[in-house]
VOPAGU-2260 file (C-alpha; in pm, 1 decimal, decimal comma):
REM VOPAGU-2260
SITE   aa  ch    i         X         Y         Z
SITE  UNK   A    0   10487,2   12632,4   11130,3
SITE  UNK   A    1   10294,9   12311,4   11079,0
SITE  UNK   A    2   10206,0   12302,7   10708,6
SITE  UNK   A    3   10368,1   12004,6   10533,4
SITE  UNK   A    4   10364,7   12212,4   10221,8
SITE  UNK   A    5   10631,9   12430,8   10383,1
SITE  UNK   A    6   10831,6   12152,9   10550,3
SITE  UNK   A    7   11133,6   12218,0   10326,5
SITE  UNK   A    8   11199,0   12513,0   10552,4
SITE  UNK   A    9   11211,7   12284,1   10846,4
SITE  UNK   A   10   11481,9   12046,1   10743,7
SITE  UNK   A   11   11774,3   11984,6   10965,0
SITE  UNK   A   12   12032,2   12243,2   10821,9
SITE  UNK   A   13   12160,9   12370,1   11157,1
SITE  UNK   A   14   12482,2   12187,8   11250,7
SITE  UNK   A   15   12393,6   11928,4   11514,2
SITE  UNK   A   16   12562,4   11939,9   11854,5
SITE  UNK   A   17   12559,5   11559,2   11864,1
SITE  UNK   A   18   12598,7   11419,3   11506,2
SITE  UNK   A   19   12394,9   11106,8   11462,5
SITE  UNK   A   20   12206,1   11137,7   11784,4
SITE  UNK   A   21   11890,6   10927,5   11801,2
SITE  UNK   A   22   11616,2   11177,0   11901,6
SITE  UNK   A   23   11366,6   10952,4   12063,2
SITE  UNK   A   24   11057,7   11121,4   11906,7
SITE  UNK   A   25   11173,9   11009,5   11556,5
SITE  UNK   A   26   11265,2   10649,9   11630,2
SITE  UNK   A   27   11107,9   10328,8   11747,9
SITE  UNK   A   28   11137,3   10260,5   12119,5
SITE  UNK   A   29   11384,5    9996,6   12088,6
SITE  UNK   A   30   11628,8   10184,3   11871,0
SITE  UNK   A   31   11971,6   10232,4   12035,1
SITE  UNK   A   32   12337,5   10276,5   11952,5
SITE  UNK   A   33   12619,5   10061,7   12112,0
SITE  UNK   A   34   12979,2   10181,7   12164,9
SITE  UNK   A   35   13062,7   10059,8   11816,3
SITE  UNK   A   36   12819,7   10312,6   11660,1
SITE  UNK   A   37   12609,9   10042,7   11503,1
SITE  UNK   A   38   12230,5   10112,6   11523,6
SITE  UNK   A   39   12019,5    9837,3   11682,6
SITE  UNK   A   40   11640,9    9790,4   11651,4
SITE  UNK   A   41   11461,5    9521,8   11830,5
SITE  UNK   A   42   11805,8    9411,6   11979,1
SITE  UNK   A   43   11926,6    9345,6   11628,9
SITE  UNK   A   44   12230,4    9518,9   11481,1
SITE  UNK   A   45   12139,7    9672,4   11142,8
SITE  UNK   A   46   12464,6    9544,9   10993,0
SITE  UNK   A   47   12344,4    9188,7   11067,2
SITE  UNK   A   48   12002,9    9256,7   10918,9
SITE  UNK   A   49   12151,7    9414,0   10599,3
SITE  UNK   A   50   12380,2    9104,0   10571,2
SITE  UNK   A   51   12069,4    8872,4   10608,0
SITE  UNK   A   52   11800,9    9065,5   10411,5
SITE  UNK   A   53   11992,5    9289,8   10185,8
SITE  UNK   A   54   11921,2    9669,2   10126,4
SITE  UNK   A   55   11717,7    9873,8   10081,7
SITE  UNK   A   56   11490,0    9716,2   10349,4
SITE  UNK   A   57   11197,5    9844,2   10555,0
SITE  UNK   A   58   11255,1    9749,3   10925,1
SITE  UNK   A   59   10940,1    9723,9   11128,5
SITE  UNK   A   60   10966,1    9739,3   11511,5
SITE  UNK   A   61   10685,8    9501,8   11604,9
SITE  UNK   A   62   10706,9    9581,5   11981,3
SITE  UNK   A   63   10699,8    9954,2   11917,9
SITE  UNK   A   64   10392,3    9924,2   11705,8
SITE  UNK   A   65   10210,4    9708,4   11954,9
SITE  UNK   A   66   10290,7    9959,0   12245,0
SITE  UNK   A   67   10152,7   10242,1   12031,7
SITE  UNK   A   68    9826,6   10052,0   11964,3
SITE  UNK   A   69    9792,5    9985,3   12339,3
SITE  UNK   A   70    9852,3   10350,5   12413,3
SITE  UNK   A   71    9580,5   10464,6   12177,9
SITE  UNK   A   72    9343,4   10184,5   12314,8
SITE  UNK   A   73    9404,4   10315,4   12654,2
SITE  UNK   A   74    9372,5   10684,4   12580,3
SITE  UNK   A   75    9054,3   10636,4   12375,2
SITE  UNK   A   76    8911,8   10358,0   12583,6
SITE  UNK   A   77    8545,4   10480,1   12525,2
SITE  UNK   A   78    8604,7   10550,9   12159,3
SITE  UNK   A   79    8611,6   10316,5   11859,1
SITE  UNK   A   80    8974,4   10315,9   11726,1
SITE  UNK   A   81    8997,5   10208,5   11356,5
SITE  UNK   A   82    9358,0   10151,4   11242,3
SITE  UNK   A   83    9382,4   10318,4   10893,8
SITE  UNK   A   84    9519,0   10037,7   10680,4
SITE  UNK   A   85    9617,5   10264,6   10391,2
SITE  UNK   A   86    9916,6   10378,9   10600,9
SITE  UNK   A   87   10057,8   10017,0   10605,9
SITE  UNK   A   88    9867,9    9684,7   10577,9
SITE  UNK   A   89    9967,3    9324,1   10550,5
SITE  UNK   A   90    9836,1    9028,3   10709,1
SITE  UNK   A   91   10082,4    9031,8   11001,7
SITE  UNK   A   92    9990,0    9397,4   11083,1
SITE  UNK   A   93    9624,0    9317,2   11054,1
SITE  UNK   A   94    9664,3    9049,3   11313,3
SITE  UNK   A   95    9848,5    9269,2   11545,3
SITE  UNK   A   96    9578,2    9530,1   11520,5
SITE  UNK   A   97    9315,3    9268,6   11590,1
SITE  UNK   A   98    9510,8    9131,0   11878,8
SITE  UNK   A   99    9541,8    9491,6   12020,1
SITE  UNK   A  100    9157,6    9506,4   12027,3
SITE  UNK   A  101    9152,2    9783,3   11760,8
SITE  UNK   A  102    8922,3    9793,4   11461,1
SITE  UNK   A  103    9032,2    9838,8   11088,4
SITE  UNK   A  104    8959,5   10093,2   10820,2
SITE  UNK   A  105    9001,9    9973,7   10447,7
SITE  UNK   A  106    8927,2   10172,7   10145,7
SITE  UNK   A  107    8956,3    9921,9    9860,9
SITE  UNK   A  108    8857,4    9571,5    9779,8
SITE  UNK   A  109    9240,4    9479,2    9791,9
SITE  UNK   A  110    9270,7    9609,3   10149,4
SITE  UNK   A  111    8956,1    9418,1   10236,8
SITE  UNK   A  112    9111,3    9111,0   10104,0
SITE  UNK   A  113    9415,2    9144,2   10304,3
SITE  UNK   A  114    9209,8    9183,4   10622,4
SITE  UNK   A  115    8993,6    8880,4   10546,6
SITE  UNK   A  116    9307,2    8677,4   10466,2
SITE  UNK   A  117    9437,8    8765,3   10807,4
SITE  UNK   A  118    9120,0    8653,4   10955,8
SITE  UNK   A  119    9026,9    8998,9   11092,1
SITE  UNK   A  120    8681,2    9021,0   11237,9
SITE  UNK   A  121    8465,0    9161,2   10970,1
SITE  UNK   A  122    8223,9    9341,2   11225,0
SITE  UNK   A  123    8510,9    9551,7   11314,1
SITE  UNK   A  124    8590,3    9678,1   10970,1
SITE  UNK   A  125    8494,5   10005,4   10833,5
SITE  UNK   A  126    8503,7   10054,5   10446,1
SITE  UNK   A  127    8593,1   10376,8   10289,9
SITE  UNK   A  128    8640,2   10492,5    9932,9
SITE  UNK   A  129    8496,9   10765,4    9706,0
SITE  UNK   A  130    8432,5   10522,1    9414,5
SITE  UNK   A  131    8358,7   10173,8    9550,8
SITE  UNK   A  132    8273,8    9938,8    9275,9
SITE  UNK   A  133    7963,1    9717,0    9277,1
SITE  UNK   A  134    8199,5    9411,9    9302,3
SITE  UNK   A  135    8381,2    9570,0    9612,4
SITE  UNK   A  136    8055,1    9658,1    9781,0
SITE  UNK   A  137    7901,4    9320,2    9705,1
SITE  UNK   A  138    8206,7    9139,9    9832,6
SITE  UNK   A  139    8201,1    9355,1   10164,5
SITE  UNK   A  140    7828,9    9304,0   10219,5
SITE  UNK   A  141    7862,5    8920,7   10163,9
SITE  UNK   A  142    8149,4    8918,0   10415,6
SITE  UNK   A  143    7964,1    9099,8   10676,8
SITE  UNK   A  144    8164,4    9432,8   10687,6
SITE  UNK   A  145    8062,9    9622,7   10996,2
SITE  UNK   A  146    8038,6    9988,3   10856,2
SITE  UNK   A  147    8035,0   10173,4   10534,7
SITE  UNK   A  148    8139,2   10530,2   10496,9
SITE  UNK   A  149    7911,7   10636,6   10219,1
SITE  UNK   A  150    8060,8   10904,6    9991,0
SITE  UNK   A  151    7817,0   10968,1    9706,1
SITE  UNK   A  152    7445,0   10957,9    9615,8
SITE  UNK   A  153    7553,3   10681,5    9364,6
SITE  UNK   A  154    7698,3   10470,5    9639,7
SITE  UNK   A  155    7383,9   10507,3    9861,3
SITE  UNK   A  156    7184,6   10363,1    9572,4
SITE  UNK   A  157    7439,4   10084,6    9516,3
SITE  UNK   A  158    7439,8    9995,1    9867,9
SITE  UNK   A  159    7065,8   10003,7    9907,3
SITE  UNK   A  160    7037,8    9762,6    9614,7
SITE  UNK   A  161    7273,1    9528,8    9772,9
SITE  UNK   A  162    7099,3    9556,5   10108,9
SITE  UNK   A  163    6773,1    9440,5    9951,7
SITE  UNK   A  164    6947,2    9160,4    9745,3
SITE  UNK   A  165    7116,2    9026,0   10058,3
SITE  UNK   A  166    6825,4    9086,5   10286,7
SITE  UNK   A  167    7047,2    9285,1   10529,9
SITE  UNK   A  168    7076,5    9633,8   10655,6
SITE  UNK   A  169    7433,6    9757,8   10582,0
SITE  UNK   A  170    7554,1   10012,2   10855,7
SITE  UNK   A  171    7631,8   10343,7   10707,7
SITE  UNK   A  172    7797,7   10662,3   10813,9
SITE  UNK   A  173    7764,2   10970,1   10583,0
SITE  UNK   A  174    8088,4   11133,9   10505,6
SITE  UNK   A  175    8062,3   11500,0   10531,4
SITE  UNK   A  176    8285,4   11761,2   10371,5
SITE  UNK   A  177    8285,8   12012,3   10661,4
SITE  UNK   A  178    8454,2   12298,2   10477,8
SITE  UNK   A  179    8772,3   12298,8   10683,7
SITE  UNK   A  180    9108,0   12335,0   10490,8
SITE  UNK   A  181    9340,5   12151,9   10719,2
SITE  UNK   A  182    9690,8   12296,5   10777,4
SITE  UNK   A  183    9866,8   12039,4   10580,1
SITE  UNK   A  184    9990,0   11969,5   10213,1
SITE  UNK   A  185    9713,6   12044,4    9960,8
SITE  UNK   A  186    9720,0   11678,2    9831,3
SITE  UNK   A  187    9622,3   11535,0   10185,4
SITE  UNK   A  188    9378,8   11808,1   10277,7
SITE  UNK   A  189    9033,3   11617,8   10245,2
SITE  UNK   A  190    8755,8   11832,1   10403,2
SITE  UNK   A  191    8738,2   12148,9   10205,6
SITE  UNK   A  192    8459,5   12190,5    9962,4
SITE  UNK   A  193    8651,2   12154,9    9629,1
SITE  UNK   A  194    8773,8   11799,0    9638,6
SITE  UNK   A  195    8640,0   11453,3    9562,2
SITE  UNK   A  196    8561,3   11316,9    9917,6
SITE  UNK   A  197    8226,2   11334,0   10094,6
SITE  UNK   A  198    7903,7   11535,7   10070,7
SITE  UNK   A  199    7948,0   11917,5   10110,5
SITE  UNK   A  200    7786,9   12049,2   10419,3
SITE  UNK   A  201    7771,8   12411,0   10298,8
SITE  UNK   A  202    7545,5   12339,6    9985,8
SITE  UNK   A  203    7299,7   12104,4   10168,4
SITE  UNK   A  204    7419,1   11782,2    9991,6
SITE  UNK   A  205    7515,0   11620,9   10343,0
SITE  UNK   A  206    7166,6   11696,2   10474,2
SITE  UNK   A  207    7016,7   11543,2   10159,3
SITE  UNK   A  208    7229,4   11230,6   10184,1
SITE  UNK   A  209    7093,8   11184,7   10542,0
SITE  UNK   A  210    6737,4   11234,9   10407,9
SITE  UNK   A  211    6779,4   10974,5   10127,0
SITE  UNK   A  212    6927,3   10714,2   10356,5
SITE  UNK   A  213    6635,4   10759,6   10610,0
SITE  UNK   A  214    6368,2   10761,6   10342,6
SITE  UNK   A  215    6464,8   10440,9   10194,7
SITE  UNK   A  216    6497,2   10263,8   10520,0
SITE  UNK   A  217    6731,1    9997,5   10385,5
SITE  UNK   A  218    7061,5   10121,4   10517,1
SITE  UNK   A  219    7108,4   10146,4   10898,8
SITE  UNK   A  220    7229,0   10507,6   10934,2
SITE  UNK   A  221    7463,2   10490,0   11235,6
SITE  UNK   A  222    7604,2   10849,3   11205,8
SITE  UNK   A  223    7815,2   11103,3   11047,4
SITE  UNK   A  224    8186,1   11098,1   10948,0
SITE  UNK   A  225    8449,6   11353,4   10873,8
SITE  UNK   A  226    8826,3   11338,2   10771,2
SITE  UNK   A  227    8995,9   11667,1   10739,1
SITE  UNK   A  228    9333,2   11553,9   10614,3
SITE  UNK   A  229    9663,5   11392,1   10716,1
SITE  UNK   A  230    9990,8   11489,0   10892,3
SITE  UNK   A  231    9806,5   11746,8   11120,6
SITE  UNK   A  232    9997,7   11871,3   11415,4
SITE  UNK   A  233    9732,4   12114,3   11572,7
SITE  UNK   A  234    9372,3   12052,3   11705,1
SITE  UNK   A  235    9203,1   12371,0   11553,2
SITE  UNK   A  236    9096,7   12199,1   11231,4
SITE  UNK   A  237    8945,3   11900,1   11422,8
SITE  UNK   A  238    8767,5   12141,0   11648,3
SITE  UNK   A  239    8609,0   12342,6   11361,0
SITE  UNK   A  240    8512,6   12028,7   11181,0
SITE  UNK   A  241    8370,8   11850,0   11492,5
SITE  UNK   A  242    8152,6   12155,4   11571,1
SITE  UNK   A  243    8011,2   12169,6   11223,2
SITE  UNK   A  244    7958,4   11799,1   11202,3
SITE  UNK   A  245    7779,1   11809,7   11542,9
SITE  UNK   A  246    7557,7   12084,5   11411,4
SITE  UNK   A  247    7423,9   11857,6   11138,5
SITE  UNK   A  248    7404,0   11574,5   11391,9
SITE  UNK   A  249    7172,8   11796,7   11598,1
SITE  UNK   A  250    6964,3   11903,5   11281,5
SITE  UNK   A  251    6910,4   11536,6   11217,0
SITE  UNK   A  252    6752,2   11487,9   11560,1
SITE  UNK   A  253    6546,2   11800,9   11526,9
SITE  UNK   A  254    6423,4   11751,2   11159,7
SITE  UNK   A  255    6387,0   11367,1   11155,1
SITE  UNK   A  256    6347,2   11272,1   11516,6
SITE  UNK   A  257    6649,4   11042,1   11491,7
SITE  UNK   A  258    6948,4   11062,1   11724,9
SITE  UNK   A  259    7229,9   10911,7   11555,5
SITE  UNK   A  260    7446,0   10694,4   11770,8
SITE  UNK   A  261    7789,8   10740,5   11631,5
SITE  UNK   A  262    8022,3   11011,7   11517,0
SITE  UNK   A  263    8354,8   10962,1   11348,5
SITE  UNK   A  264    8614,9   11236,6   11365,2
SITE  UNK   A  265    8851,7   11068,6   11118,2
SITE  UNK   A  266    9227,9   11066,9   11169,8
SITE  UNK   A  267    9534,3   11242,2   11018,9
SITE  UNK   A  268    9727,8   11283,0   11349,9
SITE  UNK   A  269   10082,5   11382,1   11279,5
SITE  UNK   A  270   10420,6   11228,9   11372,6
SITE  UNK   A  271   10770,6   11365,6   11399,3
SITE  UNK   A  272   10986,8   11341,9   11091,6
SITE  UNK   A  273   11252,6   11588,4   11210,7
SITE  UNK   A  274   11343,8   11703,1   11562,7
SITE  UNK   A  275   11157,2   12030,5   11521,2
SITE  UNK   A  276   10827,5   11850,1   11482,9
SITE  UNK   A  277   10601,7   11842,1   11802,8
SITE  UNK   A  278   10295,6   11612,6   11749,9
SITE  UNK   A  279   10031,0   11556,2   12021,2
SITE  UNK   A  280   10042,0   11217,8   12190,5
SITE  UNK   A  281    9751,5   10977,7   12220,3
SITE  UNK   A  282    9636,5   11101,1   12564,7
SITE  UNK   A  283    9648,0   11466,6   12469,0
SITE  UNK   A  284    9455,4   11405,3   12150,0
SITE  UNK   A  285    9189,4   11196,7   12343,2
SITE  UNK   A  286    9153,6   11461,3   12616,9
SITE  UNK   A  287    9119,0   11744,5   12373,8
SITE  UNK   A  288    8895,7   11576,3   12126,7
SITE  UNK   A  289    8649,0   11465,1   12413,0
SITE  UNK   A  290    8638,3   11806,9   12556,4
SITE  UNK   A  291    8549,1   11963,9   12222,5
SITE  UNK   A  292    8267,1   11719,2   12159,6
SITE  UNK   A  293    8131,7   11736,6   12509,4
SITE  UNK   A  294    8128,1   12117,1   12493,2
SITE  UNK   A  295    7961,1   12135,1   12166,9
SITE  UNK   A  296    7701,5   11864,9   12259,5
SITE  UNK   A  297    7614,7   12053,2   12574,5
SITE  UNK   A  298    7578,3   12375,3   12383,7
SITE  UNK   A  299    7347,4   12205,0   12126,0
SITE  UNK   A  300    7153,8   12012,4   12389,4
SITE  UNK   A  301    7222,1   11674,8   12244,3
SITE  UNK   A  302    7363,1   11351,6   12398,1
SITE  UNK   A  303    7718,7   11283,1   12306,7
SITE  UNK   A  304    7724,0   11004,7   12036,5
SITE  UNK   A  305    7988,9   10727,2   12057,5
SITE  UNK   A  306    8307,9   10862,5   11892,6
SITE  UNK   A  307    8531,6   10686,9   11644,4
SITE  UNK   A  308    8868,6   10785,9   11517,9
SITE  UNK   A  309    9093,5   10644,1   11225,6
SITE  UNK   A  310    9461,4   10684,8   11326,4
SITE  UNK   A  311    9714,2   10533,1   11072,0
SITE  UNK   A  312   10036,4   10716,7   11042,6
SITE  UNK   A  313   10036,1   10814,7   11422,1
SITE  UNK   A  314   10019,3   10438,5   11511,6
SITE  UNK   A  315   10263,2   10291,0   11257,5
SITE  UNK   A  316   10470,8   10572,0   11121,3
SITE  UNK   A  317   10742,5   10590,1   11387,0
SITE  UNK   A  318   10769,4   10206,4   11403,1
SITE  UNK   A  319   10928,7   10193,9   11062,1
SITE  UNK   A  320   11287,3   10259,1   10957,0
SITE  UNK   A  321   11438,3   10219,7   10612,9
SITE  UNK   A  322   11780,0   10082,7   10577,9
SITE  UNK   A  323   11999,5   10188,0   10277,8
SITE  UNK   A  324   12357,4   10134,7   10152,8
SITE  UNK   A  325   12559,0   10406,5   10008,1
SITE  UNK   A  326   12665,3   10377,3    9636,8
SITE  UNK   A  327   12810,9   10712,3    9538,2
SITE  UNK   A  328   12935,9   11025,4    9724,9
SITE  UNK   A  329   12944,0   11340,8    9525,0
SITE  UNK   A  330   13058,3   11661,7    9680,6
SITE  UNK   A  331   12947,6   11996,5    9527,5
SITE  UNK   A  332   13181,3   12264,6    9634,5
SITE  UNK   A  333   13013,8   12547,9    9824,1
SITE  UNK   A  334   12668,5   12373,0    9833,7
SITE  UNK   A  335   12650,8   12028,2    9984,3
SITE  UNK   A  336   12736,5   11668,8    9938,9
SITE  UNK   A  337   12511,1   11435,7    9742,0
SITE  UNK   A  338   12497,1   11088,6    9892,9
SITE  UNK   A  339   12335,4   10826,7    9673,4
SITE  UNK   A  340   12178,3   10524,1    9806,8
SITE  UNK   A  341   12030,7   10198,5    9662,7
SITE  UNK   A  342   11666,8   10296,2    9697,7
SITE  UNK   A  343   11488,3   10622,9    9648,8
SITE  UNK   A  344   11153,1   10737,3    9523,3
SITE  UNK   A  345   11034,6   10382,4    9440,0
SITE  UNK   A  346   11035,1   10302,4    9826,1
SITE  UNK   A  347   10952,1   10653,4    9944,2
SITE  UNK   A  348   10775,5   10878,4    9707,8
SITE  UNK   A  349   10644,1   11119,0    9999,7
SITE  UNK   A  350   10945,1   11385,3    9946,6
SITE  UNK   A  351   10845,6   11412,2    9573,7
SITE  UNK   A  352   10465,7   11388,0    9615,5
SITE  UNK   A  353   10411,9   11582,6    9943,9
SITE  UNK   A  354   10753,1   11768,6   10012,1
SITE  UNK   A  355   10797,1   11539,4   10295,5
SITE  UNK   A  356   11101,3   11584,4   10508,4
SITE  UNK   A  357   11310,3   11315,0   10668,1
SITE  UNK   A  358   11622,8   11272,2   10904,5
SITE  UNK   A  359   11911,9   11041,9   10840,2
SITE  UNK   A  360   12195,8   10882,6   11045,0
SITE  UNK   A  361   12513,0   10680,9   10962,0
SITE  UNK   A  362   12389,8   10343,7   11095,7
SITE  UNK   A  363   12671,1   10086,6   11055,8
SITE  UNK   A  364   12971,8   10224,2   11235,6
SITE  UNK   A  365   13115,1   10504,3   11462,8
SITE  UNK   A  366   13258,0   10824,4   11313,0
SITE  UNK   A  367   13433,9   11118,6   11469,0
SITE  UNK   A  368   13440,6   11307,3   11146,8
SITE  UNK   A  369   13307,2   11658,2   11132,1
SITE  UNK   A  370   12947,7   11707,8   11015,9
SITE  UNK   A  371   12884,0   11743,1   10643,4
SITE  UNK   A  372   12568,1   11906,7   10501,2
SITE  UNK   A  373   12425,8   11615,9   10289,0
SITE  UNK   A  374   12142,7   11548,8   10047,3
SITE  UNK   A  375   12045,1   11182,5   10040,9
SITE  UNK   A  376   11930,5   11088,6    9693,1
SITE  UNK   A  377   11810,0   10765,2    9527,5
SITE  UNK   A  378   11912,3   10566,4    9233,5
SITE  UNK   A  379   11618,4   10671,4    8996,8
SITE  UNK   A  380   11644,6   10869,7    8667,3
SITE  UNK   A  381   11466,2   11170,4    8807,4
SITE  UNK   A  382   11594,0   11486,9    8966,4
SITE  UNK   A  383   11305,1   11474,4    9228,3
SITE  UNK   A  384   11439,9   11145,9    9352,9
SITE  UNK   A  385   11533,9   11277,3    9697,4
SITE  UNK   A  386   11512,9   11077,5   10011,0
SITE  UNK   A  387   11643,1   11341,1   10272,6
SITE  UNK   A  388   11656,4   11688,9   10133,7
SITE  UNK   A  389   11911,8   11833,5   10381,3
SITE  UNK   A  390   12073,0   11674,8   10697,5
SITE  UNK   A  391   12420,0   11627,6   10833,6
SITE  UNK   A  392   12618,1   11303,8   10805,4
SITE  UNK   A  393   12978,6   11258,5   10904,2
SITE  UNK   A  394   13228,5   11395,3   10656,0
SITE  UNK   A  395   13385,7   11051,3   10605,4
SITE  UNK   A  396   13078,2   10879,6   10465,6
SITE  UNK   A  397   13178,7   10644,0   10209,8
SITE  UNK   A  398   13062,1   10381,4    9952,3
SITE  UNK   A  399   12922,7   10075,5   10133,6
SITE  UNK   A  400   12805,8   10270,8   10446,1
SITE  UNK   A  401   12470,4   10197,7   10586,5
SITE  UNK   A  402   12228,9   10484,8   10645,6
SITE  UNK   A  403   11895,2   10476,5   10837,8
SITE  UNK   A  404   11594,3   10693,5   10784,2
SITE  UNK   A  405   11330,9   10695,6   11059,7
SITE  UNK   A  406   10966,0   10759,6   11026,5
SITE  UNK   A  407   10895,5   10533,9   10721,9
SITE  UNK   A  408   10640,1   10308,0   10874,2
SITE  UNK   A  409   10344,2   10485,3   10712,1
SITE  UNK   A  410   10283,2   10547,8   10347,5
SITE  UNK   A  411   10620,1   10432,7   10221,0
SITE  UNK   A  412   10550,7   10071,1   10147,9
SITE  UNK   A  413   10191,5   10161,0   10071,7
SITE  UNK   A  414   10296,3   10421,7    9811,3
SITE  UNK   A  415   10596,8   10214,6    9680,7
SITE  UNK   A  416   10631,1   10157,0    9304,5
SITE  UNK   A  417   10848,1   10009,8    9038,5
SITE  UNK   A  418   10983,5   10324,3    8862,2
SITE  UNK   A  419   11274,0   10228,0    8649,9
SITE  UNK   A  420   11175,0    9867,4    8710,3
SITE  UNK   A  421   11329,6    9854,0    9052,0
SITE  UNK   A  422   11183,7    9589,4    9265,8
SITE  UNK   A  423   11027,6    9687,5    9599,2
SITE  UNK   A  424   11210,2    9616,1    9926,6
SITE  UNK   A  425   11111,0    9361,2   10188,7
SITE  UNK   A  426   10955,8    9437,2   10513,8
SITE  UNK   A  427   11141,8    9291,8   10806,5
SITE  UNK   A  428   10971,8    9262,0   11143,7
SITE  UNK   A  429   11210,8    9276,8   11447,3
SITE  UNK   A  430   11126,6    9187,4   11798,4
SITE  UNK   A  431   11338,5    9104,1   12096,1
SITE  UNK   A  432   11633,1    8976,1   11903,8
SITE  UNK   A  433   11434,3    8803,8   11633,1
SITE  UNK   A  434   11372,6    8898,9   11285,0
SITE  UNK   A  435   11122,0    8762,9   11021,2
SITE  UNK   A  436   11008,4    8865,6   10680,9
SITE  UNK   A  437   10643,1    8978,7   10667,7
SITE  UNK   A  438   10662,2    9091,6   10300,8
SITE  UNK   A  439   10948,0    8945,0   10098,5
SITE  UNK   A  440   11159,2    9142,2    9855,1
SITE  UNK   A  441   11015,6    9176,2    9510,4
SITE  UNK   A  442   11219,0    9023,9    9230,9
SITE  UNK   A  443   11283,4    9102,6    8861,9
SITE  UNK   A  444   11101,7    8785,2    8789,2
SITE  UNK   A  445   10796,9    8910,3    8983,8
SITE  UNK   A  446   10766,7    9201,2    8751,5
SITE  UNK   A  447   10854,1    8999,4    8437,5
SITE  UNK   A  448   10551,4    8766,6    8512,3
SITE  UNK   A  449   10307,8    9063,7    8456,9
SITE  UNK   A  450   10473,5    9150,5    8116,3
SITE  UNK   A  451   10277,6    8952,3    7848,2
SITE  UNK   A  452   10460,6    9088,6    7548,8
């Protein structure tokens, strides 16, 4: 079973053999426990980090992230790897991505501004978005953004006008809805016909988009693009989508005499959130995607275009851990114990939005107590405010204890919010015994500055 819509059935309800064990596939590479039971990340005890930076806090393992970037760069050495900034983006992360030699995918003017503020090379930026405004496109063109994934006929017209105005030829890829419903939650399945992204292949809109771009001759049509969804474990959806996309690629060569040099397969590669998850690693993904494309190109009699991918979660998700402090413990006889922490759906809305599942460990001390089926919940006034639906914690968990939830590097800070006027947590980068704030904690004063009443 791999459908994130059904992840509730995969939570860790089986009593663990080793309570609090750090399953390596769930945690940053530097995560470890000492004899005292205290969790350490980047050689730093979380007890010390909590004392210094407070809770809740996002901990970001900088070394783990850099290693994952290097692994993708090596596995996909002949492929353009664009880090998907929507997973988690700030200036520090943008600089790390640039230093790793990767490119960057942004999908709003705000993300573009972060990239530019970090000094990211604009020619290595691709800009996404189904409703890019005139202002965003003008800013991007003026800045010299390297690629645009065009998503509508309206956008083709807008970008064409800007190309003429600035005397340039913006490089475009046509986003194609390839008619694949990925095996993931419906909210993050993005390549079937009935949704907002791209030009449907089945009704001819994708072919018409190519025709219009080539007809006007202002945009430099580099290739085609697909993105089938997010948190995808298998390869079948990518194979079906790639074969359909390559069919259009071959048709463009046959009908227009143009061999497009690029083909983007998007991203959406999964990570492990619980020990039963088994995602493919970078090398496995690279080998299988290359084989699919090579096989289809040979069957169609076309040269293989240069490929691009857009991994976000698979690069940064496991590099992040959220640290919480327990505020209330409420046993419900015959059911489970509710353990309330000082964060919740304002710092991780994925369980409420996507039925996302997570694991949890007692992080600040050793315990020999028997396992206790627990539901970790937040502080918000909403019954859907669940951080970890079901996992086991020691039966002596108490007020003041520190809990750590792995796998929160992607889409947690990006989707964070101020529900109930709760300030967003800081992001603390850890590396080799050093810790630094890369995003400071939001304050009540920050929020009140926006209130003009």
